[in-house]
C-alpha positions as CSV (number, residue, x, y, z in Angstrom):
1,M,-5.9,159.0,146.7
2,T,-1.8,158.6,146.2
3,Y,-1.2,156.9,148.9
4,I,-3.7,154.0,147.5
5,L,-2.1,154.6,143.9
6,S,1.7,154.4,145.2
7,F,-0.2,151.0,147.2
8,I,-0.9,149.5,144.0
9,V,2.0,150.1,142.0
10,A,4.3,149.0,144.8
11,F,2.8,145.9,145.4
12,G,2.4,145.5,141.3
13,V,6.1,145.9,141.4
14,A,6.5,143.3,143.8
15,A,4.7,140.6,142.1
16,I,6.2,140.8,138.9
17,A,10.0,141.3,140.6
18,G,8.7,138.0,142.6
19,Q,7.7,136.0,139.9
20,L,11.2,137.0,137.9
21,L,13.5,137.0,141.3
22,I,12.2,133.5,142.4
23,P,13.5,131.2,140.0
24,L,16.4,133.4,139.7
25,L,17.6,132.7,143.3
26,R,16.8,129.3,143.1
27,R,19.4,128.2,139.7
28,L,21.7,130.8,142.3
29,K,21.6,128.2,144.8
30,A,20.4,130.4,147.2
31,G,18.3,128.5,149.5
32,Q,17.6,128.9,153.2
33,A,19.6,126.4,155.4
34,I,18.0,124.7,157.9
35,R,19.7,123.6,161.3
36,E,19.2,119.5,162.0
37,D,18.3,120.4,165.8
38,G,15.2,122.4,164.7
39,P,11.8,121.2,165.0
40,T,11.3,118.6,161.9
41,W,8.7,120.7,160.1
42,H,11.0,123.4,159.8
43,M,12.8,121.0,157.0
44,S,10.4,121.4,154.2
45,K,11.6,124.9,154.4
46,Q,15.0,123.7,153.1
47,G,16.2,125.6,150.0
48,T,13.6,128.3,150.1
49,P,14.8,131.0,148.8
50,T,16.0,134.1,151.3
51,M,14.4,137.2,149.3
52,G,12.3,139.0,151.5
53,G,14.7,141.9,151.8
54,L,15.3,141.7,148.3
55,M,11.2,142.4,147.8
56,F,11.6,145.1,150.3
57,I,14.0,147.3,148.5
58,I,12.9,146.8,145.2
59,T,9.6,148.1,146.1
60,T,10.5,150.9,148.2
61,G,13.3,152.0,146.0
62,G,10.8,152.4,143.0
63,V,8.2,154.4,144.9
64,V,10.7,156.9,146.7
C-alpha cells in the first residue's frame, strides 16, 4: 500500500512541478536544438524544453 501512495505522491509532484517548470524553461530559452540533417518531422520539436532529467530528480528527491 505504501508503494502505491509513494507513486501517487511522486506523480502529483511531477505534474505540479511540470506545470511550473515548462513555462520557466521556455522563458530561459532552454529549448532543444534540432540538427538540419535529421528527418524533417523533427523540426517541429525545435524549442521544446529539455526537462526530462529535471523531472526525475525533483520527483525522486521528494520521495527519498
